[in-house]
mmCIF file of the N, C-alpha and C atoms, coordinates in Angstrom:
data_MODEL
# 
_entry.id   MODEL 
# 
loop_
_atom_site.group_PDB 
_atom_site.id 
_atom_site.type_symbol 
_atom_site.label_atom_id 
_atom_site.label_alt_id 
_atom_site.label_comp_id 
_atom_site.label_asym_id 
_atom_site.label_entity_id 
_atom_site.label_seq_id 
_atom_site.pdbx_PDB_ins_code 
_atom_site.Cartn_x 
_atom_site.Cartn_y 
_atom_site.Cartn_z 
_atom_site.occupancy 
_atom_site.B_iso_or_equiv 
_atom_site.pdbx_formal_charge 
_atom_site.auth_seq_id 
_atom_site.auth_comp_id 
_atom_site.auth_asym_id 
_atom_site.auth_atom_id 
_atom_site.pdbx_PDB_model_num 
ATOM 1   N N  . MET A 1 1  ? 139.791 99.088  112.663 1.00 0.00 ? 1  MET A N  1 
ATOM 2   C CA . MET A 1 1  ? 139.821 100.289 113.468 1.00 0.00 ? 1  MET A CA 1 
ATOM 3   C C  . MET A 1 1  ? 140.091 101.487 112.567 1.00 0.00 ? 1  MET A C  1 
ATOM 4   N N  . ASN A 1 2  ? 139.489 102.577 112.856 1.00 0.00 ? 2  ASN A N  1 
ATOM 5   C CA . ASN A 1 2  ? 139.646 103.815 112.122 1.00 0.00 ? 2  ASN A CA 1 
ATOM 6   C C  . ASN A 1 2  ? 141.111 104.253 112.140 1.00 0.00 ? 2  ASN A C  1 
ATOM 7   N N  . VAL A 1 3  ? 141.640 104.699 111.001 1.00 0.00 ? 3  VAL A N  1 
ATOM 8   C CA . VAL A 1 3  ? 143.047 105.077 110.893 1.00 0.00 ? 3  VAL A CA 1 
ATOM 9   C C  . VAL A 1 3  ? 143.390 106.228 111.848 1.00 0.00 ? 3  VAL A C  1 
ATOM 10  N N  . MET A 1 4  ? 142.477 107.169 112.038 1.00 0.00 ? 4  MET A N  1 
ATOM 11  C CA . MET A 1 4  ? 142.758 108.281 112.947 1.00 0.00 ? 4  MET A CA 1 
ATOM 12  C C  . MET A 1 4  ? 142.886 107.787 114.379 1.00 0.00 ? 4  MET A C  1 
ATOM 13  N N  . ARG A 1 5  ? 141.960 106.965 114.802 1.00 0.00 ? 5  ARG A N  1 
ATOM 14  C CA . ARG A 1 5  ? 142.004 106.438 116.171 1.00 0.00 ? 5  ARG A CA 1 
ATOM 15  C C  . ARG A 1 5  ? 143.245 105.565 116.370 1.00 0.00 ? 5  ARG A C  1 
ATOM 16  N N  . GLU A 1 6  ? 143.513 104.710 115.396 1.00 0.00 ? 6  GLU A N  1 
ATOM 17  C CA . GLU A 1 6  ? 144.664 103.811 115.487 1.00 0.00 ? 6  GLU A CA 1 
ATOM 18  C C  . GLU A 1 6  ? 145.965 104.596 115.628 1.00 0.00 ? 6  GLU A C  1 
ATOM 19  N N  . ARG A 1 7  ? 146.147 105.595 114.788 1.00 0.00 ? 7  ARG A N  1 
ATOM 20  C CA . ARG A 1 7  ? 147.381 106.379 114.833 1.00 0.00 ? 7  ARG A CA 1 
ATOM 21  C C  . ARG A 1 7  ? 147.479 107.211 116.098 1.00 0.00 ? 7  ARG A C  1 
ATOM 22  N N  . ARG A 1 8  ? 146.360 107.741 116.579 1.00 0.00 ? 8  ARG A N  1 
ATOM 23  C CA . ARG A 1 8  ? 146.387 108.518 117.815 1.00 0.00 ? 8  ARG A CA 1 
ATOM 24  C C  . ARG A 1 8  ? 146.748 107.620 118.987 1.00 0.00 ? 8  ARG A C  1 
ATOM 25  N N  . LEU A 1 9  ? 146.164 106.438 119.034 1.00 0.00 ? 9  LEU A N  1 
ATOM 26  C CA . LEU A 1 9  ? 146.454 105.526 120.132 1.00 0.00 ? 9  LEU A CA 1 
ATOM 27  C C  . LEU A 1 9  ? 147.895 105.011 120.103 1.00 0.00 ? 9  LEU A C  1 
ATOM 28  N N  . ARG A 1 10 ? 148.501 104.976 118.921 1.00 0.00 ? 10 ARG A N  1 
ATOM 29  C CA . ARG A 1 10 ? 149.903 104.557 118.813 1.00 0.00 ? 10 ARG A CA 1 
ATOM 30  C C  . ARG A 1 10 ? 150.856 105.698 119.142 1.00 0.00 ? 10 ARG A C  1 
ATOM 31  N N  . GLY A 1 11 ? 150.311 106.878 119.441 1.00 0.00 ? 11 GLY A N  1 
ATOM 32  C CA . GLY A 1 11 ? 151.154 107.988 119.864 1.00 0.00 ? 11 GLY A CA 1 
ATOM 33  C C  . GLY A 1 11 ? 151.398 109.057 118.826 1.00 0.00 ? 11 GLY A C  1 
ATOM 34  N N  . ALA A 1 12 ? 150.801 108.942 117.643 1.00 0.00 ? 12 ALA A N  1 
ATOM 35  C CA . ALA A 1 12 ? 150.990 109.972 116.624 1.00 0.00 ? 12 ALA A CA 1 
ATOM 36  C C  . ALA A 1 12 ? 150.422 111.308 117.101 1.00 0.00 ? 12 ALA A C  1 
ATOM 37  N N  . ILE A 1 13 ? 149.284 111.266 117.753 1.00 0.00 ? 13 ILE A N  1 
ATOM 38  C CA . ILE A 1 13 ? 148.622 112.447 118.296 1.00 0.00 ? 13 ILE A CA 1 
ATOM 39  C C  . ILE A 1 13 ? 148.169 112.078 119.705 1.00 0.00 ? 13 ILE A C  1 
ATOM 40  N N  . PRO A 1 14 ? 148.584 112.817 120.716 1.00 0.00 ? 14 PRO A N  1 
ATOM 41  C CA . PRO A 1 14 ? 148.255 112.420 122.085 1.00 0.00 ? 14 PRO A CA 1 
ATOM 42  C C  . PRO A 1 14 ? 146.773 112.410 122.466 1.00 0.00 ? 14 PRO A C  1 
ATOM 43  N N  . THR A 1 15 ? 146.009 113.413 122.131 1.00 0.00 ? 15 THR A N  1 
ATOM 44  C CA . THR A 1 15 ? 144.616 113.452 122.582 1.00 0.00 ? 15 THR A CA 1 
ATOM 45  C C  . THR A 1 15 ? 143.684 113.979 121.500 1.00 0.00 ? 15 THR A C  1 
ATOM 46  N N  . GLN A 1 16 ? 142.410 113.628 121.638 1.00 0.00 ? 16 GLN A N  1 
ATOM 47  C CA . GLN A 1 16 ? 141.401 114.180 120.741 1.00 0.00 ? 16 GLN A CA 1 
ATOM 48  C C  . GLN A 1 16 ? 141.325 115.687 120.886 1.00 0.00 ? 16 GLN A C  1 
ATOM 49  N N  . GLN A 1 17 ? 141.511 116.196 122.090 1.00 0.00 ? 17 GLN A N  1 
ATOM 50  C CA . GLN A 1 17 ? 141.463 117.636 122.321 1.00 0.00 ? 17 GLN A CA 1 
ATOM 51  C C  . GLN A 1 17 ? 142.556 118.360 121.548 1.00 0.00 ? 17 GLN A C  1 
ATOM 52  N N  . GLU A 1 18 ? 143.745 117.773 121.485 1.00 0.00 ? 18 GLU A N  1 
ATOM 53  C CA . GLU A 1 18 ? 144.837 118.391 120.733 1.00 0.00 ? 18 GLU A CA 1 
ATOM 54  C C  . GLU A 1 18 ? 144.556 118.384 119.234 1.00 0.00 ? 18 GLU A C  1 
ATOM 55  N N  . VAL A 1 19 ? 143.980 117.298 118.749 1.00 0.00 ? 19 VAL A N  1 
ATOM 56  C CA . VAL A 1 19 ? 143.597 117.244 117.333 1.00 0.00 ? 19 VAL A CA 1 
ATOM 57  C C  . VAL A 1 19 ? 142.556 118.331 117.054 1.00 0.00 ? 19 VAL A C  1 
ATOM 58  N N  . ALA A 1 20 ? 141.554 118.410 117.918 1.00 0.00 ? 20 ALA A N  1 
ATOM 59  C CA . ALA A 1 20 ? 140.483 119.398 117.754 1.00 0.00 ? 20 ALA A CA 1 
ATOM 60  C C  . ALA A 1 20 ? 141.039 120.809 117.726 1.00 0.00 ? 20 ALA A C  1 
ATOM 61  N N  . LYS A 1 21 ? 141.930 121.115 118.631 1.00 0.00 ? 21 LYS A N  1 
ATOM 62  C CA . LYS A 1 21 ? 142.514 122.454 118.684 1.00 0.00 ? 21 LYS A CA 1 
ATOM 63  C C  . LYS A 1 21 ? 143.323 122.757 117.422 1.00 0.00 ? 21 LYS A C  1 
ATOM 64  N N  . ALA A 1 22 ? 144.067 121.767 116.948 1.00 0.00 ? 22 ALA A N  1 
ATOM 65  C CA . ALA A 1 22 ? 144.912 121.957 115.766 1.00 0.00 ? 22 ALA A CA 1 
ATOM 66  C C  . ALA A 1 22 ? 144.108 122.238 114.507 1.00 0.00 ? 22 ALA A C  1 
ATOM 67  N N  . VAL A 1 23 ? 142.913 121.653 114.402 1.00 0.00 ? 23 VAL A N  1 
ATOM 68  C CA . VAL A 1 23 ? 142.115 121.836 113.177 1.00 0.00 ? 23 VAL A CA 1 
ATOM 69  C C  . VAL A 1 23 ? 140.922 122.764 113.370 1.00 0.00 ? 23 VAL A C  1 
ATOM 70  N N  . GLY A 1 24 ? 140.720 123.248 114.587 1.00 0.00 ? 24 GLY A N  1 
ATOM 71  C CA . GLY A 1 24 ? 139.666 124.232 114.824 1.00 0.00 ? 24 GLY A CA 1 
ATOM 72  C C  . GLY A 1 24 ? 138.266 123.650 114.917 1.00 0.00 ? 24 GLY A C  1 
ATOM 73  N N  . VAL A 1 25 ? 138.146 122.485 115.557 1.00 0.00 ? 25 VAL A N  1 
ATOM 74  C CA . VAL A 1 25 ? 136.830 121.871 115.771 1.00 0.00 ? 25 VAL A CA 1 
ATOM 75  C C  . VAL A 1 25 ? 136.713 121.473 117.244 1.00 0.00 ? 25 VAL A C  1 
ATOM 76  N N  . LYS A 1 26 ? 135.553 120.977 117.620 1.00 0.00 ? 26 LYS A N  1 
ATOM 77  C CA . LYS A 1 26 ? 135.355 120.475 118.978 1.00 0.00 ? 26 LYS A CA 1 
ATOM 78  C C  . LYS A 1 26 ? 135.869 119.039 119.076 1.00 0.00 ? 26 LYS A C  1 
ATOM 79  N N  . ALA A 1 27 ? 136.272 118.662 120.286 1.00 0.00 ? 27 ALA A N  1 
ATOM 80  C CA . ALA A 1 27 ? 136.756 117.301 120.507 1.00 0.00 ? 27 ALA A CA 1 
ATOM 81  C C  . ALA A 1 27 ? 135.688 116.267 120.174 1.00 0.00 ? 27 ALA A C  1 
ATOM 82  N N  . SER A 1 28 ? 134.429 116.638 120.347 1.00 0.00 ? 28 SER A N  1 
ATOM 83  C CA . SER A 1 28 ? 133.349 115.700 120.015 1.00 0.00 ? 28 SER A CA 1 
ATOM 84  C C  . SER A 1 28 ? 133.332 115.379 118.520 1.00 0.00 ? 28 SER A C  1 
ATOM 85  N N  . ALA A 1 29 ? 133.742 116.332 117.682 1.00 0.00 ? 29 ALA A N  1 
ATOM 86  C CA . ALA A 1 29 ? 133.819 116.067 116.246 1.00 0.00 ? 29 ALA A CA 1 
ATOM 87  C C  . ALA A 1 29 ? 134.905 115.034 115.960 1.00 0.00 ? 29 ALA A C  1 
ATOM 88  N N  . VAL A 1 30 ? 136.047 115.180 116.621 1.00 0.00 ? 30 VAL A N  1 
ATOM 89  C CA . VAL A 1 30 ? 137.144 114.220 116.435 1.00 0.00 ? 30 VAL A CA 1 
ATOM 90  C C  . VAL A 1 30 ? 136.691 112.832 116.882 1.00 0.00 ? 30 VAL A C  1 
ATOM 91  N N  . SER A 1 31 ? 135.975 112.771 117.984 1.00 0.00 ? 31 SER A N  1 
ATOM 92  C CA . SER A 1 31 ? 135.453 111.492 118.473 1.00 0.00 ? 31 SER A CA 1 
ATOM 93  C C  . SER A 1 31 ? 134.536 110.847 117.442 1.00 0.00 ? 31 SER A C  1 
ATOM 94  N N  . LYS A 1 32 ? 133.670 111.639 116.842 1.00 0.00 ? 32 LYS A N  1 
ATOM 95  C CA . LYS A 1 32 ? 132.763 111.108 115.814 1.00 0.00 ? 32 LYS A CA 1 
ATOM 96  C C  . LYS A 1 32 ? 133.530 110.616 114.598 1.00 0.00 ? 32 LYS A C  1 
ATOM 97  N N  . TRP A 1 33 ? 134.578 111.337 114.212 1.00 0.00 ? 33 TRP A N  1 
ATOM 98  C CA . TRP A 1 33 ? 135.400 110.892 113.082 1.00 0.00 ? 33 TRP A CA 1 
ATOM 99  C C  . TRP A 1 33 ? 136.034 109.542 113.405 1.00 0.00 ? 33 TRP A C  1 
ATOM 100 N N  . GLU A 1 34 ? 136.592 109.438 114.608 1.00 0.00 ? 34 GLU A N  1 
ATOM 101 C CA . GLU A 1 34 ? 137.272 108.203 114.990 1.00 0.00 ? 34 GLU A CA 1 
ATOM 102 C C  . GLU A 1 34 ? 136.320 107.014 115.092 1.00 0.00 ? 34 GLU A C  1 
ATOM 103 N N  . ARG A 1 35 ? 135.088 107.273 115.466 1.00 0.00 ? 35 ARG A N  1 
ATOM 104 C CA . ARG A 1 35 ? 134.114 106.185 115.595 1.00 0.00 ? 35 ARG A CA 1 
ATOM 105 C C  . ARG A 1 35 ? 133.385 105.902 114.287 1.00 0.00 ? 35 ARG A C  1 
ATOM 106 N N  . GLY A 1 36 ? 133.678 106.653 113.242 1.00 0.00 ? 36 GLY A N  1 
ATOM 107 C CA . GLY A 1 36 ? 133.054 106.423 111.947 1.00 0.00 ? 36 GLY A CA 1 
ATOM 108 C C  . GLY A 1 36 ? 131.634 106.941 111.842 1.00 0.00 ? 36 GLY A C  1 
ATOM 109 N N  . ILE A 1 37 ? 131.228 107.793 112.775 1.00 0.00 ? 37 ILE A N  1 
ATOM 110 C CA . ILE A 1 37 ? 129.881 108.358 112.748 1.00 0.00 ? 37 ILE A CA 1 
ATOM 111 C C  . ILE A 1 37 ? 129.786 109.461 111.703 1.00 0.00 ? 37 ILE A C  1 
ATOM 112 N N  . SER A 1 38 ? 130.877 110.197 111.535 1.00 0.00 ? 38 SER A N  1 
ATOM 113 C CA . SER A 1 38 ? 130.914 111.255 110.518 1.00 0.00 ? 38 SER A CA 1 
ATOM 114 C C  . SER A 1 38 ? 132.318 111.336 109.951 1.00 0.00 ? 38 SER A C  1 
ATOM 115 N N  . LYS A 1 39 ? 132.450 112.083 108.879 1.00 0.00 ? 39 LYS A N  1 
ATOM 116 C CA . LYS A 1 39 ? 133.738 112.300 108.229 1.00 0.00 ? 39 LYS A CA 1 
ATOM 117 C C  . LYS A 1 39 ? 134.103 113.775 108.371 1.00 0.00 ? 39 LYS A C  1 
ATOM 118 N N  . PRO A 1 40 ? 135.387 114.089 108.393 1.00 0.00 ? 40 PRO A N  1 
ATOM 119 C CA . PRO A 1 40 ? 135.812 115.487 108.457 1.00 0.00 ? 40 PRO A CA 1 
ATOM 120 C C  . PRO A 1 40 ? 135.402 116.248 107.195 1.00 0.00 ? 40 PRO A C  1 
ATOM 121 N N  . ARG A 1 41 ? 135.220 117.553 107.346 1.00 0.00 ? 41 ARG A N  1 
ATOM 122 C CA . ARG A 1 41 ? 134.944 118.396 106.181 1.00 0.00 ? 41 ARG A CA 1 
ATOM 123 C C  . ARG A 1 41 ? 136.173 118.414 105.280 1.00 0.00 ? 41 ARG A C  1 
ATOM 124 N N  . ALA A 1 42 ? 135.947 118.632 104.013 1.00 0.00 ? 42 ALA A N  1 
ATOM 125 C CA . ALA A 1 42 ? 137.019 118.601 103.019 1.00 0.00 ? 42 ALA A CA 1 
ATOM 126 C C  . ALA A 1 42 ? 138.139 119.591 103.334 1.00 0.00 ? 42 ALA A C  1 
ATOM 127 N N  . ASP A 1 43 ? 137.794 120.747 103.875 1.00 0.00 ? 43 ASP A N  1 
ATOM 128 C CA . ASP A 1 43 ? 138.827 121.740 104.152 1.00 0.00 ? 43 ASP A CA 1 
ATOM 129 C C  . ASP A 1 43 ? 139.725 121.347 105.320 1.00 0.00 ? 43 ASP A C  1 
ATOM 130 N N  . LYS A 1 44 ? 139.331 120.373 106.124 1.00 0.00 ? 44 LYS A N  1 
ATOM 131 C CA . LYS A 1 44 ? 140.131 119.898 107.256 1.00 0.00 ? 44 LYS A CA 1 
ATOM 132 C C  . LYS A 1 44 ? 141.054 118.746 106.872 1.00 0.00 ? 44 LYS A C  1 
ATOM 133 N N  . LEU A 1 45 ? 140.790 118.101 105.766 1.00 0.00 ? 45 LEU A N  1 
ATOM 134 C CA . LEU A 1 45 ? 141.511 116.883 105.394 1.00 0.00 ? 45 LEU A CA 1 
ATOM 135 C C  . LEU A 1 45 ? 143.018 117.052 105.209 1.00 0.00 ? 45 LEU A C  1 
ATOM 136 N N  . PRO A 1 46 ? 143.499 118.090 104.503 1.00 0.00 ? 46 PRO A N  1 
ATOM 137 C CA . PRO A 1 46 ? 144.956 118.206 104.349 1.00 0.00 ? 46 PRO A CA 1 
ATOM 138 C C  . PRO A 1 46 ? 145.693 118.337 105.682 1.00 0.00 ? 46 PRO A C  1 
ATOM 139 N N  . LEU A 1 47 ? 145.172 119.129 106.597 1.00 0.00 ? 47 LEU A N  1 
ATOM 140 C CA . LEU A 1 47 ? 145.802 119.286 107.897 1.00 0.00 ? 47 LEU A CA 1 
ATOM 141 C C  . LEU A 1 47 ? 145.736 117.997 108.712 1.00 0.00 ? 47 LEU A C  1 
ATOM 142 N N  . LEU A 1 48 ? 144.597 117.325 108.663 1.00 0.00 ? 48 LEU A N  1 
ATOM 143 C CA . LEU A 1 48 ? 144.467 116.050 109.384 1.00 0.00 ? 48 LEU A CA 1 
ATOM 144 C C  . LEU A 1 48 ? 145.442 115.010 108.839 1.00 0.00 ? 48 LEU A C  1 
ATOM 145 N N  . ALA A 1 49 ? 145.562 114.947 107.536 1.00 0.00 ? 49 ALA A N  1 
ATOM 146 C CA . ALA A 1 49 ? 146.493 113.987 106.934 1.00 0.00 ? 49 ALA A CA 1 
ATOM 147 C C  . ALA A 1 49 ? 147.916 114.281 107.392 1.00 0.00 ? 49 ALA A C  1 
ATOM 148 N N  . LYS A 1 50 ? 148.280 115.546 107.465 1.00 0.00 ? 50 LYS A N  1 
ATOM 149 C CA . LYS A 1 50 ? 149.614 115.913 107.932 1.00 0.00 ? 50 LYS A CA 1 
ATOM 150 C C  . LYS A 1 50 ? 149.788 115.543 109.406 1.00 0.00 ? 50 LYS A C  1 
ATOM 151 N N  . LEU A 1 51 ? 148.798 115.848 110.233 1.00 0.00 ? 51 LEU A N  1 
ATOM 152 C CA . LEU A 1 51 ? 148.866 115.528 111.659 1.00 0.00 ? 51 LEU A CA 1 
ATOM 153 C C  . LEU A 1 51 ? 149.034 114.035 111.900 1.00 0.00 ? 51 LEU A C  1 
ATOM 154 N N  . TYR A 1 52 ? 148.284 113.235 111.147 1.00 0.00 ? 52 TYR A N  1 
ATOM 155 C CA . TYR A 1 52 ? 148.293 111.783 111.353 1.00 0.00 ? 52 TYR A CA 1 
ATOM 156 C C  . TYR A 1 52 ? 149.355 111.064 110.531 1.00 0.00 ? 52 TYR A C  1 
ATOM 157 N N  . GLY A 1 53 ? 150.033 111.785 109.664 1.00 0.00 ? 53 GLY A N  1 
ATOM 158 C CA . GLY A 1 53 ? 151.083 111.156 108.868 1.00 0.00 ? 53 GLY A CA 1 
ATOM 159 C C  . GLY A 1 53 ? 150.559 110.137 107.887 1.00 0.00 ? 53 GLY A C  1 
ATOM 160 N N  . CYS A 1 54 ? 149.450 110.470 107.238 1.00 0.00 ? 54 CYS A N  1 
ATOM 161 C CA . CYS A 1 54 ? 148.866 109.548 106.262 1.00 0.00 ? 54 CYS A CA 1 
ATOM 162 C C  . CYS A 1 54 ? 148.274 110.354 105.112 1.00 0.00 ? 54 CYS A C  1 
ATOM 163 N N  . SER A 1 55 ? 147.736 109.668 104.142 1.00 0.00 ? 55 SER A N  1 
ATOM 164 C CA . SER A 1 55 ? 147.117 110.346 103.000 1.00 0.00 ? 55 SER A CA 1 
ATOM 165 C C  . SER A 1 55 ? 145.647 110.665 103.302 1.00 0.00 ? 55 SER A C  1 
ATOM 166 N N  . ILE A 1 56 ? 145.109 111.574 102.545 1.00 0.00 ? 56 ILE A N  1 
ATOM 167 C CA . ILE A 1 56 ? 143.681 111.900 102.659 1.00 0.00 ? 56 ILE A CA 1 
ATOM 168 C C  . ILE A 1 56 ? 142.850 110.658 102.363 1.00 0.00 ? 56 ILE A C  1 
ATOM 169 N N  . GLU A 1 57 ? 143.288 109.870 101.400 1.00 0.00 ? 57 GLU A N  1 
ATOM 170 C CA . GLU A 1 57 ? 142.566 108.651 101.051 1.00 0.00 ? 57 GLU A CA 1 
ATOM 171 C C  . GLU A 1 57 ? 142.489 107.702 102.238 1.00 0.00 ? 57 GLU A C  1 
ATOM 172 N N  . GLU A 1 58 ? 143.577 107.594 102.986 1.00 0.00 ? 58 GLU A N  1 
ATOM 173 C CA . GLU A 1 58 ? 143.567 106.727 104.170 1.00 0.00 ? 58 GLU A CA 1 
ATOM 174 C C  . GLU A 1 58 ? 142.590 107.235 105.222 1.00 0.00 ? 58 GLU A C  1 
ATOM 175 N N  . LEU A 1 59 ? 142.520 108.556 105.374 1.00 0.00 ? 59 LEU A N  1 
ATOM 176 C CA . LEU A 1 59 ? 141.579 109.125 106.348 1.00 0.00 ? 59 LEU A CA 1 
ATOM 177 C C  . LEU A 1 59 ? 140.138 108.793 106.001 1.00 0.00 ? 59 LEU A C  1 
ATOM 178 N N  . LEU A 1 60 ? 139.835 108.781 104.721 1.00 0.00 ? 60 LEU A N  1 
ATOM 179 C CA . LEU A 1 60 ? 138.455 108.581 104.283 1.00 0.00 ? 60 LEU A CA 1 
ATOM 180 C C  . LEU A 1 60 ? 138.090 107.121 104.042 1.00 0.00 ? 60 LEU A C  1 
ATOM 181 N N  . ALA A 1 61 ? 139.101 106.256 104.043 1.00 0.00 ? 61 ALA A N  1 
ATOM 182 C CA . ALA A 1 61 ? 138.845 104.840 103.759 1.00 0.00 ? 61 ALA A CA 1 
ATOM 183 C C  . ALA A 1 61 ? 137.966 104.217 104.833 1.00 0.00 ? 61 ALA A C  1 
ATOM 184 N N  . SER A 1 62 ? 137.142 103.302 104.416 1.00 0.00 ? 62 SER A N  1 
ATOM 185 C CA . SER A 1 62 ? 136.333 102.545 105.353 1.00 0.00 ? 62 SER A CA 1 
ATOM 186 C C  . SER A 1 62 ? 137.229 101.590 106.119 1.00 0.00 ? 62 SER A C  1 
ATOM 187 N N  . ASP A 1 63 ? 136.815 101.242 107.308 1.00 0.00 ? 63 ASP A N  1 
ATOM 188 C CA . ASP A 1 63 ? 137.548 100.231 108.080 1.00 0.00 ? 63 ASP A CA 1 
ATOM 189 C C  . ASP A 1 63 ? 137.525 98.940  107.289 1.00 0.00 ? 63 ASP A C  1 
ATOM 190 N N  . THR A 1 64 ? 138.659 98.248  107.278 1.00 0.00 ? 64 THR A N  1 
ATOM 191 C CA . THR A 1 64 ? 138.732 96.976  106.560 1.00 0.00 ? 64 THR A CA 1 
ATOM 192 C C  . THR A 1 64 ? 139.017 95.856  107.533 1.00 0.00 ? 64 THR A C  1 
ATOM 193 N N  . GLY A 1 65 ? 138.659 94.658  107.142 1.00 0.00 ? 65 GLY A N  1 
ATOM 194 C CA . GLY A 1 65 ? 138.955 93.505  107.955 1.00 0.00 ? 65 GLY A CA 1 
ATOM 195 C C  . GLY A 1 65 ? 138.008 93.299  109.129 1.00 0.00 ? 65 GLY A C  1 
ATOM 196 N N  . GLN A 1 66 ? 136.902 94.014  109.149 1.00 0.00 ? 66 GLN A N  1 
ATOM 197 C CA . GLN A 1 66 ? 135.940 93.846  110.224 1.00 0.00 ? 66 GLN A CA 1 
ATOM 198 C C  . GLN A 1 66 ? 134.660 93.244  109.681 1.00 0.00 ? 66 GLN A C  1 
ATOM 199 N N  . SER A 1 67 ? 134.102 92.339  110.405 1.00 0.00 ? 67 SER A N  1 
ATOM 200 C CA . SER A 1 67 ? 132.829 91.735  110.003 1.00 0.00 ? 67 SER A CA 1 
ATOM 201 C C  . SER A 1 67 ? 131.691 92.692  110.273 1.00 0.00 ? 67 SER A C  1 
ATOM 202 N N  . ARG A 1 68 ? 130.679 92.599  109.469 1.00 0.00 ? 68 ARG A N  1 
ATOM 203 C CA . ARG A 1 68 ? 129.485 93.441  109.671 1.00 0.00 ? 68 ARG A CA 1 
ATOM 204 C C  . ARG A 1 68 ? 128.370 92.594  110.181 1.00 0.00 ? 68 ARG A C  1 
# 
């Protein structure tokens, strides 16, 4: 599972809309990030890492432990 989605679902961030508002994007962008369809722009990464309580590397890491 994507680190952003996992942390949000565990209560780190309540909603995609709140994440979107905090970083200045649409909620649909956050949804795409969580589903692995796209990655956040580089200028959004430091704020996202702070919001989610993780490193930039963790945000960009591929999902592990899943079969393809």
